[in-house]
All heavy atoms as an XYZ file, in Angstrom:
705
protein
N      45.777    -21.514    -76.912
C      45.259    -22.252    -78.018
C      46.322    -22.599    -79.034
O      47.502    -22.333    -78.867
N      45.920    -23.202    -80.102
C      46.833    -23.696    -81.112
C      47.566    -22.637    -81.893
O      48.766    -22.737    -82.111
N      46.867    -21.591    -82.331
C      47.490    -20.578    -83.185
C      48.573    -19.801    -82.447
O      49.687    -19.648    -82.939
C      46.427    -19.625    -83.727
C      46.938    -18.583    -84.714
C      47.461    -19.258    -85.968
C      45.850    -17.604    -85.051
N      48.276    -19.325    -81.270
C      49.251    -18.561    -80.495
C      50.437    -19.443    -80.123
O      51.601    -19.044    -80.251
C      48.584    -17.978    -79.229
C      49.610    -17.325    -78.332
C      47.484    -17.008    -79.610
N      50.161    -20.642    -79.670
C      51.225    -21.586    -79.303
C      52.090    -21.894    -80.519
O      53.320    -21.918    -80.427
C      50.599    -22.861    -78.743
C      51.588    -23.919    -78.367
C      50.845    -25.153    -77.862
C      51.716    -26.356    -77.874
N      50.977    -27.574    -77.610
N      51.462    -22.108    -81.642
C      52.176    -22.446    -82.880
C      53.155    -21.340    -83.265
O      54.325    -21.592    -83.525
C      51.149    -22.682    -83.990
C      51.729    -22.953    -85.330
N      52.354    -24.149    -85.640
C      51.798    -22.184    -86.431
C      52.776    -24.094    -86.889
N      52.447    -22.916    -87.396
N      52.690    -20.099    -83.289
C      53.552    -18.986    -83.702
C      54.648    -18.699    -82.685
O      55.775    -18.389    -83.056
C      52.720    -17.734    -83.978
C      51.958    -17.826    -85.263
N      52.576    -17.781    -86.495
C      50.645    -17.996    -85.492
C      51.662    -17.909    -87.433
N      50.485    -18.043    -86.851
N      54.333    -18.799    -81.411
C      55.341    -18.575    -80.372
C      56.421    -19.642    -80.436
O      57.621    -19.331    -80.372
C      54.684    -18.570    -78.981
O      53.665    -17.569    -78.954
C      55.699    -18.303    -77.901
N      56.015    -20.879    -80.572
C      56.999    -21.966    -80.661
C      57.825    -21.862    -81.933
O      59.042    -22.083    -81.907
C      56.298    -23.319    -80.584
S      55.691    -23.732    -78.951
N      57.200    -21.511    -83.049
C      57.951    -21.378    -84.304
C      58.969    -20.250    -84.238
O      60.049    -20.353    -84.808
C      57.006    -21.163    -85.486
C      56.419    -22.466    -85.968
O      56.855    -23.543    -85.585
N      55.413    -22.371    -86.808
N      58.642    -19.173    -83.542
C      59.598    -18.071    -83.390
C      60.847    -18.546    -82.653
O      61.954    -18.072    -82.920
C      58.954    -16.914    -82.648
N      60.688    -19.500    -81.762
C      61.833    -20.012    -81.015
C      62.713    -20.932    -81.852
O      63.845    -21.226    -81.456
C      61.367    -20.711    -79.741
C      61.066    -19.724    -78.662
O      61.961    -19.102    -78.119
N      59.788    -19.544    -78.360
N      62.216    -21.375    -82.984
C      63.067    -22.146    -83.904
C      64.249    -21.312    -84.371
O      65.352    -21.824    -84.583
C      62.261    -22.594    -85.128
C      61.428    -23.839    -84.985
C      60.517    -23.996    -86.200
C      62.298    -25.059    -84.827
N      64.028    -20.004    -84.514
C      65.068    -19.098    -85.009
C      66.189    -18.879    -83.999
O      67.236    -18.371    -84.334
C      64.463    -17.736    -85.384
C      63.336    -17.807    -86.367
S      63.830    -18.656    -87.872
C      62.265    -19.001    -88.593
N      65.940    -19.250    -82.759
C      66.961    -19.085    -81.725
C      67.360    -20.438    -81.115
O      67.763    -20.526    -79.971
C      66.504    -18.108    -80.646
C      65.183    -18.466    -80.001
C      64.776    -17.497    -78.909
N      65.764    -17.320    -77.882
C      65.895    -18.105    -76.796
N      65.093    -19.132    -76.630
N      66.809    -17.843    -75.896
N      67.181    -21.493    -81.886
C      67.552    -22.851    -81.475
C      66.744    -23.367    -80.293
O      67.251    -24.139    -79.480
C      69.051    -22.947    -81.184
C      69.881    -22.672    -82.401
O      69.545    -23.132    -83.497
N      70.948    -21.913    -82.252
N      65.521    -22.950    -80.189
C      64.616    -23.475    -79.170
C      64.512    -22.602    -77.934
O      65.414    -21.854    -77.604
N      63.377    -22.757    -77.253
C      63.125    -21.997    -76.022
C      63.859    -22.629    -74.852
O      63.992    -23.852    -74.774
C      61.626    -21.962    -75.736
N      64.324    -21.794    -73.943
C      64.978    -22.284    -72.734
C      63.969    -22.770    -71.705
O      64.260    -23.650    -70.907
C      65.831    -21.188    -72.100
C      66.971    -20.767    -72.990
O      67.533    -21.570    -73.712
N      67.300    -19.488    -72.963
N      62.791    -22.155    -71.714
C      61.741    -22.486    -70.754
C      60.421    -22.616    -71.498
O      60.220    -21.954    -72.507
C      61.603    -21.383    -69.694
C      62.881    -21.074    -68.993
C      63.676    -20.029    -69.410
C      63.298    -21.845    -67.926
C      64.866    -19.734    -68.771
C      64.483    -21.575    -67.283
C      65.270    -20.522    -67.692
N      59.535    -23.437    -70.968
C      58.246    -23.608    -71.631
C      57.198    -24.058    -70.623
O      57.418    -25.029    -69.895
C      58.380    -24.651    -72.744
O      57.127    -24.957    -73.266
N      56.088    -23.339    -70.585
C      54.937    -23.740    -69.777
C      53.719    -23.666    -70.685
O      53.363    -22.597    -71.163
C      54.742    -22.820    -68.549
C      53.515    -23.249    -67.757
C      55.978    -22.828    -67.672
N      53.119    -24.804    -70.948
C      51.899    -24.867    -71.751
C      50.725    -24.966    -70.788
O      50.695    -25.846    -69.936
C      51.881    -26.095    -72.656
C      52.925    -26.130    -73.734
C      53.153    -27.301    -74.433
C      53.688    -25.030    -74.062
C      54.108    -27.364    -75.443
C      54.643    -25.079    -75.066
C      54.848    -26.249    -75.751
N      49.770    -24.063    -70.928
C      48.549    -24.116    -70.123
C      47.389    -24.214    -71.098
O      47.096    -23.259    -71.819
C      48.381    -22.856    -69.253
C      49.600    -22.623    -68.377
C      47.116    -22.972    -68.404
C      49.580    -21.302    -67.646
N      46.745    -25.360    -71.143
C      45.598    -25.503    -72.020
C      44.777    -26.728    -71.649
O      45.161    -27.520    -70.799
C      46.014    -25.554    -73.495
C      46.901    -26.720    -73.822
O      46.678    -27.824    -73.356
N      47.911    -26.488    -74.632
N      43.646    -26.839    -72.313
C      42.766    -27.984    -72.083
C      42.820    -28.953    -73.258
O      42.062    -29.909    -73.301
C      41.309    -27.522    -71.868
O      40.912    -26.739    -72.987
C      41.181    -26.698    -70.598
N      43.715    -28.696    -74.216
C      43.832    -29.568    -75.387
C      44.366    -30.942    -75.017
O      45.215    -31.082    -74.137
N      43.857    -31.948    -75.693
C      44.287    -33.325    -75.452
C      45.141    -33.821    -76.612
O      44.916    -33.430    -77.754
C      43.053    -34.228    -75.300
C      42.125    -33.804    -74.182
C      42.780    -33.923    -72.821
O      43.444    -34.907    -72.530
N      42.619    -32.909    -71.985
N      46.073    -34.695    -76.322
C      46.981    -35.200    -77.358
C      46.286    -36.118    -78.356
O      46.675    -36.174    -79.516
C      48.143    -35.944    -76.706
C      49.065    -35.038    -75.930
C      50.220    -35.789    -75.311
O      50.814    -36.622    -76.010
O      50.504    -35.527    -74.141
N      45.267    -36.829    -77.934
C      44.668    -37.856    -78.787
C      43.984    -37.308    -80.038
O      43.843    -38.021    -81.025
C      43.670    -38.710    -77.998
C      42.415    -37.990    -77.608
C      41.334    -37.923    -78.476
C      42.306    -37.392    -76.374
C      40.175    -37.265    -78.117
C      41.147    -36.730    -76.004
C      40.080    -36.662    -76.877
N      43.570    -36.032    -80.020
C      42.846    -35.511    -81.180
C      43.754    -34.931    -82.263
O      43.290    -34.535    -83.318
C      41.788    -34.486    -80.759
C      42.368    -33.223    -80.156
O      43.599    -33.095    -80.087
O      41.573    -32.361    -79.741
N      45.054    -34.883    -82.009
C      46.003    -34.423    -83.021
C      46.056    -32.918    -83.210
O      46.674    -32.439    -84.154
N      45.433    -32.172    -82.328
C      45.448    -30.718    -82.468
C      46.794    -30.154    -82.035
O      47.515    -30.746    -81.241
C      44.339    -30.091    -81.623
O      44.598    -30.290    -80.249
N      47.121    -28.968    -82.568
C      48.374    -28.316    -82.186
C      48.345    -27.905    -80.724
O      49.336    -28.018    -80.013
C      48.623    -27.102    -83.080
C      49.995    -26.492    -82.854
O      50.952    -27.260    -82.632
O      50.110    -25.260    -82.906
N      47.203    -27.440    -80.253
C      47.121    -27.003    -78.862
C      47.261    -28.167    -77.892
O      47.708    -27.987    -76.773
C      45.813    -26.256    -78.602
O      44.708    -27.086    -78.849
N      46.909    -29.361    -78.313
C      47.002    -30.516    -77.438
C      48.343    -31.234    -77.474
O      48.583    -32.160    -76.702
N      49.235    -30.821    -78.352
C      50.528    -31.492    -78.485
C      51.354    -31.344    -77.205
O      51.317    -30.323    -76.534
C      51.299    -30.913    -79.667
N      52.089    -32.377    -76.890
C      52.917    -32.361    -75.684
C      54.195    -31.566    -75.924
O      54.603    -31.347    -77.068
C      53.275    -33.789    -75.282
O      54.214    -34.323    -76.188
N      54.859    -31.137    -74.863
C      56.148    -30.464    -75.024
C      57.187    -31.345    -75.733
O      58.062    -30.827    -76.421
C      56.570    -30.159    -73.588
C      55.294    -30.066    -72.829
C      54.397    -31.090    -73.468
N      57.069    -32.646    -75.606
C      57.994    -33.547    -76.298
C      57.934    -33.362    -77.811
O      58.940    -33.477    -78.499
C      57.704    -35.012    -75.947
C      57.986    -35.329    -74.497
O      58.777    -34.590    -73.868
O      57.430    -36.314    -73.994
N      56.754    -33.076    -78.319
C      56.587    -32.811    -79.747
C      57.372    -31.568    -80.152
O      58.058    -31.544    -81.168
C      55.104    -32.628    -80.071
C      54.799    -32.321    -81.507
C      54.932    -33.525    -82.428
O      54.939    -34.659    -81.938
O      55.048    -33.305    -83.649
N      57.283    -30.513    -79.337
C      58.017    -29.277    -79.621
C      59.525    -29.491    -79.522
O      60.292    -28.905    -80.284
C      57.570    -28.172    -78.670
N      59.950    -30.345    -78.603
C      61.387    -30.661    -78.483
C      61.860    -31.378    -79.742
O      62.931    -31.085    -80.273
C      61.656    -31.496    -77.219
C      61.450    -30.640    -75.965
C      63.066    -32.070    -77.240
C      61.499    -31.417    -74.665
N      61.046    -32.298    -80.240
C      61.452    -33.056    -81.431
C      61.598    -32.159    -82.661
O      62.365    -32.473    -83.563
C      60.454    -34.183    -81.713
O      59.231    -33.670    -82.207
N      60.891    -31.041    -82.711
C      60.984    -30.101    -83.821
C      62.018    -29.013    -83.572
O      62.256    -28.174    -84.424
C      59.622    -29.450    -84.060
C      58.666    -30.326    -84.792
C      57.830    -31.251    -84.254
C      58.456    -30.364    -86.196
N      57.103    -31.858    -85.233
C      57.474    -31.324    -86.449
C      58.997    -29.665    -87.273
C      57.022    -31.615    -87.721
C      58.538    -29.952    -88.543
C      57.567    -30.919    -88.755
N      62.621    -28.981    -82.389
C      63.609    -27.965    -82.067
C      63.002    -26.655    -81.590
O      63.679    -25.639    -81.530
N      61.718    -26.664    -81.247
C      61.053    -25.457    -80.769
C      61.364    -25.201    -79.295
O      61.297    -24.087    -78.824
C      59.545    -25.572    -80.972
C      59.156    -25.685    -82.446
C      57.680    -25.909    -82.608
C      57.311    -26.059    -84.073
N      55.875    -26.263    -84.265
N      61.671    -26.259    -78.586
C      62.115    -26.191    -77.189
C      63.451    -26.914    -77.129
O      63.613    -27.985    -77.722
C      61.105    -26.866    -76.242
C      59.742    -26.187    -76.319
C      61.625    -26.850    -74.810
C      58.662    -26.908    -75.532
N      64.403    -26.339    -76.427
C      65.726    -26.969    -76.324
C      65.631    -28.305    -75.618
O      64.809    -28.495    -74.716
C      66.691    -26.057    -75.576
C      66.998    -24.817    -76.361
C      67.932    -23.919    -75.609
N      68.031    -22.668    -76.349
C      69.165    -22.063    -76.610
N      70.297    -22.553    -76.167
N      69.174    -20.954    -77.313
N      66.494    -29.205    -75.998
C      66.464    -30.555    -75.455
C      66.815    -30.584    -73.966
O      66.377    -31.458    -73.233
C      67.375    -31.503    -76.272
C      67.015    -32.937    -76.012
C      68.837    -31.212    -76.006
C      67.506    -33.904    -77.049
N      67.582    -29.586    -73.496
C      67.955    -29.549    -72.077
C      66.983    -28.720    -71.233
O      67.186    -28.557    -70.030
C      69.381    -29.032    -71.910
C      69.577    -27.638    -72.487
O      68.734    -27.190    -73.280
O      70.591    -27.006    -72.144
N      65.917    -28.213    -71.835
C      64.900    -27.464    -71.097
C      64.028    -28.434    -70.292
O      64.021    -29.639    -70.555
C      64.026    -26.666    -72.061
N      63.325    -27.888    -69.332
C      62.406    -28.697    -68.526
C      60.990    -28.156    -68.725
O      60.477    -27.413    -67.892
C      62.799    -28.655    -67.051
C      64.139    -29.292    -66.789
C      64.496    -29.228    -65.330
C      65.866    -29.865    -65.118
N      66.324    -29.704    -63.745
N      60.365    -28.522    -69.843
C      59.037    -27.980    -70.139
C      57.963    -28.564    -69.219
O      58.109    -29.659    -68.691
C      58.801    -28.401    -71.584
C      59.607    -29.634    -71.745
C      60.817    -29.448    -70.876
N      56.894    -27.796    -69.071
C      55.771    -28.204    -68.225
C      54.493    -28.023    -69.026
O      54.322    -27.035    -69.721
C      55.702    -27.327    -66.955
C      54.476    -27.655    -66.129
C      56.960    -27.477    -66.132
N      53.603    -28.994    -68.924
C      52.272    -28.850    -69.520
C      51.247    -28.935    -68.398
O      51.195    -29.921    -67.670
C      51.986    -29.929    -70.556
C      50.604    -29.778    -71.177
C      50.329    -30.751    -72.282
C      48.935    -30.525    -72.846
N      48.617    -31.472    -73.903
N      50.474    -27.868    -68.242
C      49.428    -27.808    -67.231
C      48.104    -28.005    -67.944
O      47.718    -27.187    -68.771
C      49.444    -26.452    -66.491
C      48.343    -26.406    -65.442
C      50.803    -26.196    -65.869
N      47.426    -29.092    -67.641
C      46.132    -29.374    -68.268
C      45.029    -28.770    -67.410
O      44.508    -29.412    -66.490
C      45.930    -30.881    -68.422
O      46.886    -31.412    -69.306
N      44.713    -27.519    -67.695
C      43.684    -26.802    -66.946
C      43.269    -25.577    -67.741
O      43.923    -25.209    -68.711
C      44.226    -26.380    -65.580
N      42.208    -24.947    -67.309
C      41.757    -23.728    -67.951
C      42.684    -22.580    -67.551
O      42.898    -22.335    -66.360
C      40.316    -23.429    -67.520
C      39.765    -22.249    -68.275
O      39.263    -22.434    -69.398
O      39.861    -21.130    -67.737
N      43.226    -21.901    -68.530
C      44.216    -20.852    -68.276
C      43.654    -19.697    -67.452
O      44.383    -19.088    -66.675
C      44.771    -20.326    -69.596
N      42.368    -19.399    -67.591
C      41.801    -18.290    -66.819
C      41.789    -18.589    -65.325
O      41.741    -17.671    -64.508
C      40.367    -17.950    -67.274
O      39.532    -19.105    -67.110
C      40.349    -17.505    -68.716
N      41.868    -19.861    -64.969
C      41.909    -20.236    -63.559
C      43.335    -20.342    -63.030
O      43.647    -19.829    -61.960
C      41.200    -21.578    -63.348
C      39.711    -21.615    -63.661
C      39.190    -23.035    -63.561
C      38.962    -20.704    -62.722
N      44.208    -21.005    -63.772
C      45.535    -21.303    -63.223
C      46.597    -20.256    -63.542
O      47.563    -20.136    -62.798
C      46.033    -22.698    -63.653
C      45.109    -23.778    -63.129
C      46.199    -22.806    -65.139
N      46.444    -19.484    -64.613
C      47.467    -18.491    -64.943
C      47.676    -17.466    -63.826
O      48.815    -17.193    -63.451
C      47.154    -17.807    -66.275
C      48.226    -16.850    -66.713
C      49.464    -17.313    -67.134
C      48.010    -15.481    -66.677
C      50.467    -16.431    -67.523
C      48.997    -14.597    -67.068
C      50.226    -15.077    -67.491
N      46.605    -16.893    -63.260
C      46.833    -15.963    -62.141
C      47.545    -16.613    -60.954
O      48.354    -15.976    -60.288
C      45.415    -15.526    -61.747
C      44.593    -15.770    -62.954
C      45.199    -16.964    -63.621
N      47.269    -17.874    -60.699
C      47.942    -18.568    -59.602
C      49.424    -18.763    -59.891
O      50.267    -18.577    -59.010
C      47.279    -19.932    -59.358
C      45.813    -19.892    -58.949
C      45.237    -21.299    -58.906
C      45.647    -19.199    -57.621
N      49.745    -19.109    -61.123
C      51.144    -19.293    -61.502
C      51.894    -17.968    -61.422
O      52.996    -17.895    -60.885
C      51.246    -19.917    -62.907
C      50.751    -21.367    -62.865
C      52.676    -19.856    -63.431
C      50.595    -22.004    -64.216
N      51.291    -16.902    -61.935
C      51.929    -15.587    -61.888
C      52.143    -15.148    -60.450
O      53.192    -14.608    -60.100
C      51.104    -14.547    -62.674
C      51.602    -13.138    -62.417
C      51.149    -14.868    -64.160
N      51.170    -15.397    -59.595
C      51.290    -14.961    -58.204
C      52.441    -15.653    -57.483
O      52.983    -15.114    -56.520
C      49.984    -15.210    -57.449
O      49.801    -16.591    -57.183
N      52.836    -16.820    -57.946
C      53.930    -17.548    -57.302
C      55.254    -17.399    -58.024
O      56.246    -17.988    -57.627
C      53.565    -19.021    -57.171
C      52.408    -19.261    -56.236
C      52.680    -18.716    -54.845
O      53.683    -19.041    -54.228
N      51.799    -17.847    -54.375
N      55.279    -16.623    -59.096
C      56.523    -16.408    -59.832
C      56.844    -14.931    -59.908
O      57.542    -14.404    -59.059
C      56.432    -17.009    -61.247
O      55.279    -16.486    -61.912
C      56.337    -18.521    -61.205
N      56.305    -14.246    -60.891
C      56.618    -12.842    -61.133
C      56.208    -11.942    -59.971
O      56.911    -11.008    -59.622
C      55.937    -12.351    -62.409
C      56.272    -13.166    -63.608
C      55.318    -13.955    -64.212
C      57.547    -13.154    -64.131
C      55.627    -14.711    -65.323
C      57.867    -13.902    -65.244
C      56.908    -14.684    -65.839
N      55.066    -12.191    -59.393
C      54.531    -11.303    -58.364
C      54.924    -11.727    -56.952
O      54.446    -11.156    -55.986
C      53.013    -11.253    -58.482
N      55.795    -12.691    -56.826
C      56.137    -13.223    -55.508
C      56.775    -12.171    -54.600
O      56.497    -12.112    -53.418
C      57.060    -14.428    -55.658
C      57.164    -15.248    -54.412
C      57.852    -16.547    -54.690
C      57.739    -17.431    -53.478
N      58.221    -18.751    -53.714
N      57.634    -11.335    -55.136
C      58.325    -10.321    -54.349
C      57.783     -8.926    -54.627
O      58.533     -7.956    -54.687
C      59.834    -10.374    -54.643
C      60.442    -11.692    -54.216
O      60.053    -12.189    -53.149
O      61.303    -12.211    -54.951
N      56.483     -8.801    -54.757
C      55.878     -7.527    -55.133
C      56.092     -6.466    -54.061
O      56.263     -5.283    -54.377
C      54.383     -7.693    -55.484
C      53.543     -7.976    -54.258
C      53.869     -6.474    -56.224
N      56.113     -6.841    -52.798
C      56.324     -5.856    -51.736
C      57.724     -5.257    -51.822
O      57.899     -4.048    -51.667
C      56.070     -6.471    -50.359
C      54.622     -6.842    -50.116
C      53.649     -5.688    -50.331
O      53.970     -4.547    -49.915
O      52.575     -5.915    -50.903
N      58.729     -6.079    -52.087
C      60.089     -5.570    -52.252
C      60.177     -4.683    -53.488
O      60.818     -3.647    -53.478
C      61.093     -6.723    -52.355
C      62.536     -6.269    -52.500
C      63.028     -5.466    -51.310
O      62.739     -5.808    -50.167
N      63.758     -4.393    -51.569
N      59.491     -5.086    -54.549
C      59.477     -4.282    -55.780
C      58.851     -2.913    -55.516
O      59.325     -1.903    -55.994
C      58.714     -5.031    -56.868
C      58.577     -4.268    -58.131
C      59.502     -4.117    -59.115
C      57.440     -3.504    -58.547
N      59.003     -3.318    -60.120
C      57.742     -2.927    -59.789
C      56.197     -3.259    -57.982
C      56.851     -2.134    -60.479
C      55.303     -2.466    -58.674
C      55.637     -1.906    -59.911
N      57.779     -2.881    -54.727
C      57.138     -1.607    -54.392
C      58.098     -0.695    -53.623
O      58.147      0.507    -53.865
C      55.872     -1.843    -53.569
C      54.704     -2.341    -54.372
C      53.502     -2.540    -53.470
C      52.306     -3.056    -54.227
N      51.136     -3.267    -53.364
N      58.869     -1.273    -52.700
C      59.856     -0.488    -51.957
C      60.928      0.062    -52.890
O      61.331      1.221    -52.777
C      60.527     -1.343    -50.881
C      59.692     -1.587    -49.668
C      60.499     -2.402    -48.666
C      59.666     -2.787    -47.480
N      60.437     -3.622    -46.541
N      61.393     -0.779    -53.789
C      62.456     -0.376    -54.712
C      62.016      0.717    -55.684
O      62.843      1.473    -56.175
C      62.977     -1.584    -55.503
C      63.673     -2.604    -54.625
O      64.045     -2.257    -53.480
O      63.837     -3.752    -55.091
N      60.735      0.767    -55.983
C      60.245      1.724    -56.981
C      59.367      2.814    -56.380
O      58.663      3.511    -57.118
C      59.461      0.988    -58.087
O      58.351      0.305    -57.495
C      60.338      0.022    -58.837
N      59.407      3.010    -55.062
C      58.507      3.976    -54.428
C      58.778      5.419    -54.853
O      57.874      6.254    -54.807
C      58.554      3.839    -52.916
C      59.854      4.233    -52.273
C      59.849      3.953    -50.786
O      58.815      3.520    -50.257
O      60.890      4.151    -50.159
N      59.980      5.736    -55.277
C      60.283      7.099    -55.714
C      60.037      7.323    -57.201
O      60.241      8.417    -57.702
C      61.752      7.437    -55.394
C      61.989      7.504    -53.893
O      61.042      7.848    -53.154
O      63.117      7.191    -53.477
N      59.581      6.323    -57.859
C      59.302      6.428    -59.288
C      58.050      7.277    -59.509
O      57.017      7.051    -58.867
C      59.102      5.030    -59.887
S      58.781      5.061    -61.652
N      58.131      8.237    -60.387
C      56.994      9.140    -60.622
C      55.985      8.548    -61.613
O      54.984      9.183    -61.898
C      57.486     10.504    -61.141
C      58.276     11.224    -60.087
C      58.261     10.363    -62.430
N      56.238      7.370    -62.110
C      55.365      6.822    -63.153
C      54.226      5.982    -62.602
O      53.426      5.468    -63.358
C      56.184      6.022    -64.161
S      57.145      4.718    -63.420
N      54.125      5.832    -61.287
C      53.063      4.991    -60.706
C      52.007      5.841    -60.035
O      52.302      6.788    -59.326
C      53.645      4.007    -59.688
C      54.672      3.130    -60.283
C      56.007      3.172    -60.067
C      54.481      2.094    -61.249
N      56.660      2.237    -60.808
C      55.742      1.552    -61.556
C      53.359      1.571    -61.873
C      55.914      0.526    -62.462
C      53.542      0.535    -62.776
C      54.793      0.037    -63.049
N      50.777      5.485    -60.251
C      49.658      6.170    -59.616
C      48.967      5.225    -58.646
O      48.826      4.042    -58.918
C      48.636      6.626    -60.666
C      49.150      7.601    -61.722
C      48.072      7.824    -62.766
C      49.553      8.911    -61.074
N      48.529      5.732    -57.539
C      47.785      4.909    -56.572
C      46.304      5.174    -56.655
O      45.833      6.177    -57.005
C      48.266      5.179    -55.142
C      49.619      4.558    -54.880
O      49.908      3.497    -55.454
O      50.373      5.138    -54.081
């Protein structure tokens, strides 16, 4: 939504913009809402670096976020399990 996106993007102003950006929301640009603003708007304010390749996914986050995570962070979960099998901090 707008509030979380606004504060996260503003925090990146302090570090000269974000290197990466993925917006997942159902907001539309025509209504002028912060949540509907395009990544180009954030680039113009310096919230995203000009050389970054931002992505805006127009969909419900509860549907697409798990799919995105499964293809990024969780992609090598089996290798991660092997690497951490001796760790005493995990319970099955």
